[in-house]
N, C-alpha and C positions, 0 to 999 in steps of 0.2 A: 796849219789847218789849211784843207781845199788843197794842197799842192798833189799834184799826180806825180807819180814818179816813173818814170819811161823805162822801167827795168823789162827785159825779155823774160816772157813767162815760157816754163818748163811745158813742153806739149808731150803728154804721154798717150800712146796709141794703146787704147784697150781692146781692140779688135783681135778675136783669136785667131792664132797661126798655128800651122804646124811647125814642130820642132824637127829641125833637119840635123840629125847626128852624123858627126863624120868618124867614122869607124876605121881606125887602123887595123892592120892585121893582128898586132898584139892585143888590142882590146877585145876584137872578135874572139881569139883564142882564149883569153881570160874568162870571156862570158860562157864559153863552151864548158870549161872547166867547172866554173861555177855552178853552172846548171847541172851539170853532172854530181857534183857535191850535194846540192840542194835536193835532187832526186834521191840520193841515198838516204838523206835525214829524214824525207817524206814517208820513204817505203819502211822505216824503222818503225813507224806508229801505224796503228789501225784505229779506225772509228766506226763505231755503230751508233745508232740513235734508236729512241723509244718513244713514240708519238702515243702516249697513253690518252685515251678519249673517254676512259670510264668514268671519271669526275674530276674536278679540279677545284679551284678557290672557293666558290660556291659552297659546295659540299662539305669542304674541311670547316670553313667559318661557320657554316650552318650549326654544326657538332661543337663549336668552342674552341678549335685549336688554331694556333698560328701556322699560315700556309708553309712559310720557308720553315720553319721548325720540325711541322709534319713531314716535309718531304726530306729533311735532313735526317730523320729518324728511319725513313725509307732507306736510306744510303747506308745505314748503320746495319739495319737488320738486313739488306740484301747482301752486303757484303760477309756479315757473319754466316748467313744463311748457306754462302758459298764456299767459304774458307774455314769456318770455324773457330776464328777468333777477331779481335777487335784490333785495329791500327789507328794511327794518328792521323786526325782529320782537319783539314784546312777550310775555313770560310772566311771571306775578307769581310769586315764592317766598315762603313763609311765615315769618316771623321770629319764632315763637312763643317760642322760647328766651330772647328778651329782655324784660324787663319792658316793658310797653305795645307791645311789638314788632308790627308789622302787616305789611308786605311788602317785597321788594326785587324790582327788575326783573332778569329773565334775559333776556339778549340771545342769542336761539337762533342769530343769523347769527354763525360762527365759521369760521376757516379750513378745519376739517374738515367742517362743514356745506357750506361752498362747495364743496370738492372733492369731496364726495359727489353733489351736485345736478349738477354738470358732469359728472362721470363717469356717473351714471345715464342721462343723454341722449347719450351717447357710443358709439362703437361697442366700447367694451372689453368684456372677457368677464364672465360673470355672477360669476364668483368675485371679481373684481376689483371690481364694484359692489358686492357684498354685503362684502367687505372694508372697503370705503370707508364703507359704512353703519353698521357695526359701530363705526369709529373716531369716528365723527360722534357716534354715540349714546352712547359712553364719555365723550367730551368734554363732551357736554351734561349728563350726569350729574355729571361733576366740577364743571362751572360752579353747577348747581343747588345742589349742597352748599355750596359758596363762599357763595353768595347767601344761603342759609338761615342761615350763620354770621356774617353782616352784612359778609362781603367783597366785595360789589358796589359799583359806582361810580356807579349812577345816583341813589340816595338822597343819597348824600355830596355829589355835584356840584349835587343841586338845593338842598341846605342851604347850600351856599356860595354859590349864586345869590342865594337868599332873603336873605341876609345882607348882600350886595352892594346889593340893592334897597333893603333897609332904610336902609342907611346913605346911600344916594343921596336917598333921601326925606327923611332927616333934614338933609341937607345943601341941600335946596331943589332937587334934581336932577328931582323928580317920578318916578313910576312908570315913565314910558316912556322913561326915559334909557338908551339903548343898544337891546338886543334884550329882545322881549317874553318873557315866561315860557314854556318849553315845556309846562308844565301849568296849561292855561287854567283859570278857574274857582276858583283859590286865591290869594286877595288877600295881599300882602303887609301885614305890620303897619305902621301909620302913623308910629309912633317908632323911634328907633335909640338902642341903649344908648351911654353915653359912650365916647369913643375912648380907648384906652390912651395913656399919656403919651409924647410923642414921636413918634407916627404922625401921618400925613397924612391928612387926609379923601380920599374917592374923587371923584375928579371925572368918571368915567365907568366904566363897566362891563369888568373885564378882559377881555383879548383872547379867551380861551377861551371867554366866554360869547356873543362876537361874531361867532364863527368859523361858517362855514355847516357845519362837520362837527357842532358841538354841535346845531343845528337839526336835522339830519340824525337825529342820536341820539334827540331828543326827539319825531320824529314816527314814529308807529308804523303803518306802512301794513298790517300783520298785527298786530293786538292779539288775544292768544289767551289762554285760560283754561280750566284743567282743572277742572269743578266737584268730581270725587272721590266723589260719592255715585252709585253704580249704581243706587239705588230709584228714581232719576228717570228720566224717557224722554227728555227734552231739556232744554238749557240754552243760552242766549244772551243777545247784550247788542249795543248798536249799535256802528257802527265809531267809532272815534276820529279819524279823518281823512277829510276829503272824498273822498278818491281812495284808500280803503283798506277794510279788511274788518274786521268783527268776527266772533270764531270761538270759540264755546262748544262745549265737546266731552267727553264722558263715556265712560270706556274700562271696559266691562263684561268678564265673563268670556268670553263668546262672541259680542262684538258691540262695535261702535264708533258711537256716536251724535255727529253734528256738526250744529250750527246756525250758519250763516254768514250774517252781515247785511251789506249795503252801500248807498251812495246810487245805486241801480239800476247798478251794474255788470254784470261777466259771473259774478255769484254762482253761478248754476246750472251753467254750464259749469266753473266753478272745483271745484264738488264733483264733477262728473262726472270730472274729470281726476284728482282725488283717490281716486275710488272705481278707476278704472283703474290707478292706482299701487299701490294695495293689493293689487289683483288679481295684478299683474306681478310684484312683489316677493314676494308668496306663492309664485309659482311658481319665482322663482330659488331660494328658502330651500329649498322641498320638493325640488327637483332636486338641488341641492347635497348635500342631507341624504342623501338616496337613493344618491347616487352615492358618498358617502364610508362609507357603511353597507352597501352591496351585498354579499352572501353569494354566492360561487360555486356553482355547480350541481354540481361534482365537484371531488375533490381525489385529490392521489397518496399513498399511504401509503407505509410504510417498504421494502416490498417492490417499489415501482415499479409497482403495479397502480392503474389509474384507478378509483375508486369513488364512488358516487351519495352525496351530502352527507347526503341524509336518510335514506336505508334502508342505506348501507354496501354496497350489491350491486356486485360488480365489474363494470364497464363494458368495460374493457380489460385483458386480461392482459399481465405484463411482457413484454417482447421476448425472443425467445430463450430463455423457459423454459416448459416445460409444467407445468401445476399439478399434475395427476394423477401424474406421475413425480416430481415434488419431494416430494408426499406420501407415495409408497410408499418412497422413499429415507429419509424420516425416519422410518417405521414400522421400517425394517429397520435403520439403523446407527443411531437415536437422535440424528440429525442430523449426524453425522460422516462422512466419506467416506475410504476407504483406497486412495487412487490407487496404482497400480502396487505392490500389495502382495499378495504369493503366498497370503495366508492368508485372503482376502476371501471365496472360493466357499466353503471349509470352514464359515467364520463363518456365513455365511449360511445354510448348509445345516442347521446346528447350531441355529440360532436357528427354522427352520421346523419340525424335529422336536420341538422343546420347546413350540411352538404347538399340534401335534398332540395332545400330551399333555394340554392342557387341557381340561379338562370330561369327561374320563374316568373312569368308575367304578371305584374302588379297593376291592379286599377288606379285609377287617380284617386279614389276614396280612401286608399289605403296607403298614401304618403302621408 
């Protein structure tokens, strides 16, 4: 204790410096060819944007919809309105609640979303269309929560697929035994763990992974992602399928930004269809809201008189009743009538005499 070690300290220079690259002729040539190849890849895709300023999160939540689910149904309706059919759609859900958790795939296409899409382009009433939209959004929220809790199916199936591929490679089956992976670019490990005692090695991929349905599930024609940062203006990425679209979107308080990419498909027309849908569905929601909350211009009070709802002015007096006669009768009889009574005339005369005495100056002797 108290001893000072005279060891030299390492000095780290943190001042920024310009990096000087020593480029040989071979490196320069390789960079040139790489740039050419990269330019070809960029030119294979087109990008169009829609900055919709009609409304945003505030309007959507005011009418009881989830913003993300509402926009996802916009993608479904927009694609169906342009192409006339429904395709597999992908949206990532964050699984941050788990250690090293990343994402799970939300499959937007569900029975309620299909029912809404077909109803929206039918002759059904606006009420029926919005009811279907609400059910589709509620179901999408439910699926999203399940995926965030690790209850999705995509990652689980893909893990099983990777284990089967690993076992086939270990048995000499090769990486191409059966069907190829739906997630291209992710290599399978070259070795397989030892098999449990008594189990037989795989000779081929299980039928679920060679079924055409699994291939359809793994081909996302609409690959979508919600950036979630309203500070950004736009956000986008390339499509994951040759005949598909990559759709990045940002939901702001009073706007929705969408960036769509494709390999030179009907990208601009797709965004125009989505914009038309957003305007049409807004008219439907506002129209139904006004119809449900419309106030009448007049009301009938307890006496049967029709009065103005804002000022209370009598518009139509009660039938067979004269207002002035009613007021006079109330003043005289206090609200009661003595029909067929012989004392009514004397009673009225007495009340009138008493009224004449009101306001008369009295002398002191009369107190």
